[in-house]
C-alpha positions in Angstrom: -47.4 53.3 -26.5 -47.4 54.9 -23.0 -44.1 55.2 -21.1 -42.9 52.2 -19.1 -43.2 54.0 -15.7 -46.8 54.8 -16.5 -47.6 51.2 -17.3 -45.9 50.1 -14.1 -47.9 52.4 -11.9 -51.2 51.7 -13.6 -50.9 48.0 -14.2 -49.4 46.7 -11.0 -52.2 45.2 -8.8 -50.0 45.1 -5.8 -49.3 48.8 -5.9 -45.6 48.5 -6.9 -44.1 51.6 -8.4 -40.8 52.4 -10.0 -38.2 54.0 -7.7 -35.9 56.4 -9.4 -34.0 57.7 -6.4 -33.0 56.1 -3.1 -34.5 57.6 0.0 -32.3 59.8 2.1 -32.8 57.6 5.2 -30.8 54.7 3.7 -27.4 54.6 5.4 -24.4 55.1 3.2 -22.2 52.0 2.9 -18.7 52.1 4.2 -15.8 51.6 2.0 -15.3 47.8 2.2 -11.7 46.7 2.9 -10.8 49.7 5.0 -12.5 48.9 8.4 -12.6 45.5 10.0 -16.1 44.2 9.6 -16.9 47.0 7.2 -18.9 45.0 4.7 -22.4 44.5 6.1 -23.5 42.5 3.1 -21.0 39.7 3.4 -22.7 36.5 2.3 -20.9 34.2 4.7 -21.1 35.0 8.4 -18.9 32.0 9.3 -15.1 32.1 9.0 -14.3 31.4 5.4 -12.8 28.2 4.2 -11.3 29.6 1.0 -10.7 32.9 -0.6 -13.5 34.9 -2.3 -14.0 38.6 -3.1 -16.2 39.0 0.0 -13.6 37.4 2.3 -10.8 39.5 1.0 -12.8 42.7 1.5 -14.2 41.7 4.9 -10.9 40.8 6.5 -8.8 43.7 5.3 -8.2 46.7 7.6 -6.7 50.2 7.1 -5.4 49.4 3.7 -3.0 46.7 4.9 -3.5 43.5 2.9 -4.2 41.4 4.8 -4.3 42.2 8.5 -6.1 39.0 9.5 -5.4 35.9 7.5 -8.0 33.1 7.7 -6.8 30.9 4.8 -3.7 28.7 4.9 -0.5 29.9 3.3 0.5 28.1 0.1 3.0 25.2 0.4 6.5 26.2 -0.2 8.1 24.5 -3.3 11.7 25.7 -2.7 14.2 23.1 -3.9 16.4 21.6 -1.3 18.8 18.8 -0.6 18.0 15.1 -0.4 18.3 12.6 2.5 19.1 8.9 2.2 18.1 6.6 5.1 19.6 3.1 5.2 17.6 0.6 7.4 19.3 -2.4 8.9 17.2 -5.3 10.1 17.8 -6.3 13.7 15.8 -8.2 16.3 15.9 -7.1 19.9 15.3 -9.8 22.5 14.3 -8.5 26.0 14.9 -10.5 29.1 13.8 -9.9 32.7 17.2 -11.1 34.0 19.5 -9.4 31.6 19.7 -6.5 29.3 18.5 -6.4 25.7 20.6 -8.0 23.0 20.6 -7.4 19.3 20.4 -10.4 17.0 21.2 -9.8 13.3 19.1 -11.8 10.8 21.6 -13.8 8.6 20.5 -15.6 5.5 21.2 -19.4 5.4 21.3 -22.0 2.7 20.1 -25.6 2.8 20.7 -28.3 0.1 18.6 -31.4 -0.9 20.3 -34.0 -3.0 17.4 -35.7 -4.8 17.9 -39.3 -6.2 17.7 -40.0 -9.9 14.2 -39.3 -11.2 12.7 -40.9 -14.3 10.2 -38.8 -16.3 7.2 -38.1 -14.2 8.7 -39.3 -10.9 8.6 -37.4 -7.7 10.8 -37.4 -4.5 9.2 -36.3 -1.3 11.4 -35.1 1.6 11.6 -32.8 4.6 14.6 -30.6 5.4 15.4 -28.6 8.6 15.1 -24.8 8.3 13.1 -22.8 10.9 9.5 -22.5 12.1 9.1 -19.3 10.1 11.3 -18.2 7.3 11.5 -15.8 4.3 12.3 -17.8 1.1 14.8 -15.9 -0.9 16.5 -17.9 -3.7 15.9 -21.4 -5.2 18.5 -23.1 -7.3 19.0 -26.5 -8.9 21.8 -28.4 -10.7 19.4 -30.1 -13.1 16.0 -29.5 -14.7 13.2 -30.1 -12.2 10.0 -28.8 -10.5 10.1 -27.8 -6.8 7.0 -27.6 -4.5 7.2 -26.5 -0.9 4.5 -27.2 1.7 3.9 -26.3 5.4 2.8 -29.8 6.5 3.2 -33.4 5.2 -0.6 -34.0 4.6 -0.7 -31.2 2.1 2.5 -32.5 0.5 1.1 -36.0 0.1 -2.3 -34.9 -1.2 -0.7 -32.8 -4.0 1.9 -35.3 -5.3 -0.4 -36.6 -8.1 -1.0 -33.1 -9.6 0.7 -32.8 -13.0 3.2 -30.2 -13.9 1.8 -26.9 -15.2 -1.6 -27.8 -13.8 -2.9 -25.1 -11.4 -3.9 -26.3 -8.0 -7.5 -25.9 -6.8 -7.0 -23.0 -4.5 -10.4 -23.3 -2.9 -9.5 -26.8 -1.6 -5.7 -26.8 -1.6 -4.1 -25.7 1.6 -0.5 -25.8 2.8 1.1 -25.2 -0.6 3.7 -22.4 -0.2 5.3 -22.3 -3.7 5.5 -24.2 -6.9 8.4 -23.5 -9.3 9.4 -25.2 -12.5 13.1 -24.8 -13.4 13.1 -25.9 -17.1 15.4 -23.3 -18.6 18.8 -21.7 -17.7 19.6 -20.2 -15.4 18.1 -22.9 -13.1 17.3 -20.4 -10.3 14.3 -18.4 -9.0 14.3 -15.3 -6.8 11.3 -15.1 -4.5 9.7 -11.8 -3.4 7.5 -11.6 -0.3 7.3 -15.4 0.0 7.0 -16.4 3.7 7.2 -20.1 4.8 5.4 -21.0 8.0 5.5 -24.6 9.4 2.0 -26.0 10.1 2.9 -28.9 12.3 1.2 -29.1 15.7 3.2 -28.3 17.7 5.3 -26.3 15.2 8.6 -27.7 14.1 11.5 -26.5 12.0 10.7 -28.9 9.1 10.2 -27.7 5.5 8.4 -30.2 3.3 9.6 -30.3 -0.2 8.7 -32.3 -3.3 11.0 -32.5 -6.3 9.5 -33.7 -9.6 10.9 -34.6 -13.1 8.8 -32.7 -15.7 11.2 -33.7 -18.6 11.4 -36.7 -20.9 14.7 -37.9 -19.6 16.3 -38.9 -16.3 17.4 -36.1 -14.0 19.4 -36.0 -10.7 18.8 -32.5 -9.3 20.6 -31.0 -6.3 18.2 -28.3 -5.0 19.5 -25.4 -2.9 17.2 -23.0 -1.0 18.5 -19.7 0.5 16.2 -18.4 3.3 16.1 -15.9 6.1 15.1 -17.6 9.4 12.7 -15.6 11.5 11.8 -18.0 14.3 
């Protein structure tokens, strides 16, 4: 078999030939990493977005590593002390005739003494709270179910719904909460439950229905703790 270089010269139709030595006219490459911009074959002409061998060589100068930094420093993970911030809730009322005053939000409690309820009976009432309030705690002295509404029409339309029957959410409006207190302790702590009165014009009424879901007569005294907002 003839040598490979012979076959390359004789069989290449384009006239390609093997090159054993580089021509003397080719410039000698500079030592990358010693002169700024000394790597003519860097593959990214734009400022680099992360580190790579080309970047580290291209942006080093005179042996100082690095002399021009184009990537961010790592985030320090040095352990330090801790800071505790306590937030107090205040409302600032501004007036054009007087200076600003701070009004602290104070939780209030309202009680509804329901009449004696036979099994399946319901008592509908309205109590005075505020136009907007955050419901916090519900308590009762006897077993019962408590439903709260934003307007009397929603209250009346929902009175026939049986206990433990989910309301039709696509057609039921005005229902704020529905809690069944059937085991001790007879209390419930709300989280992120806001009451908004839906009367027109808005009033401070809260519409409440107390039902007897048991098989005996109950006389519940219902207590609601709330935070008035308006």
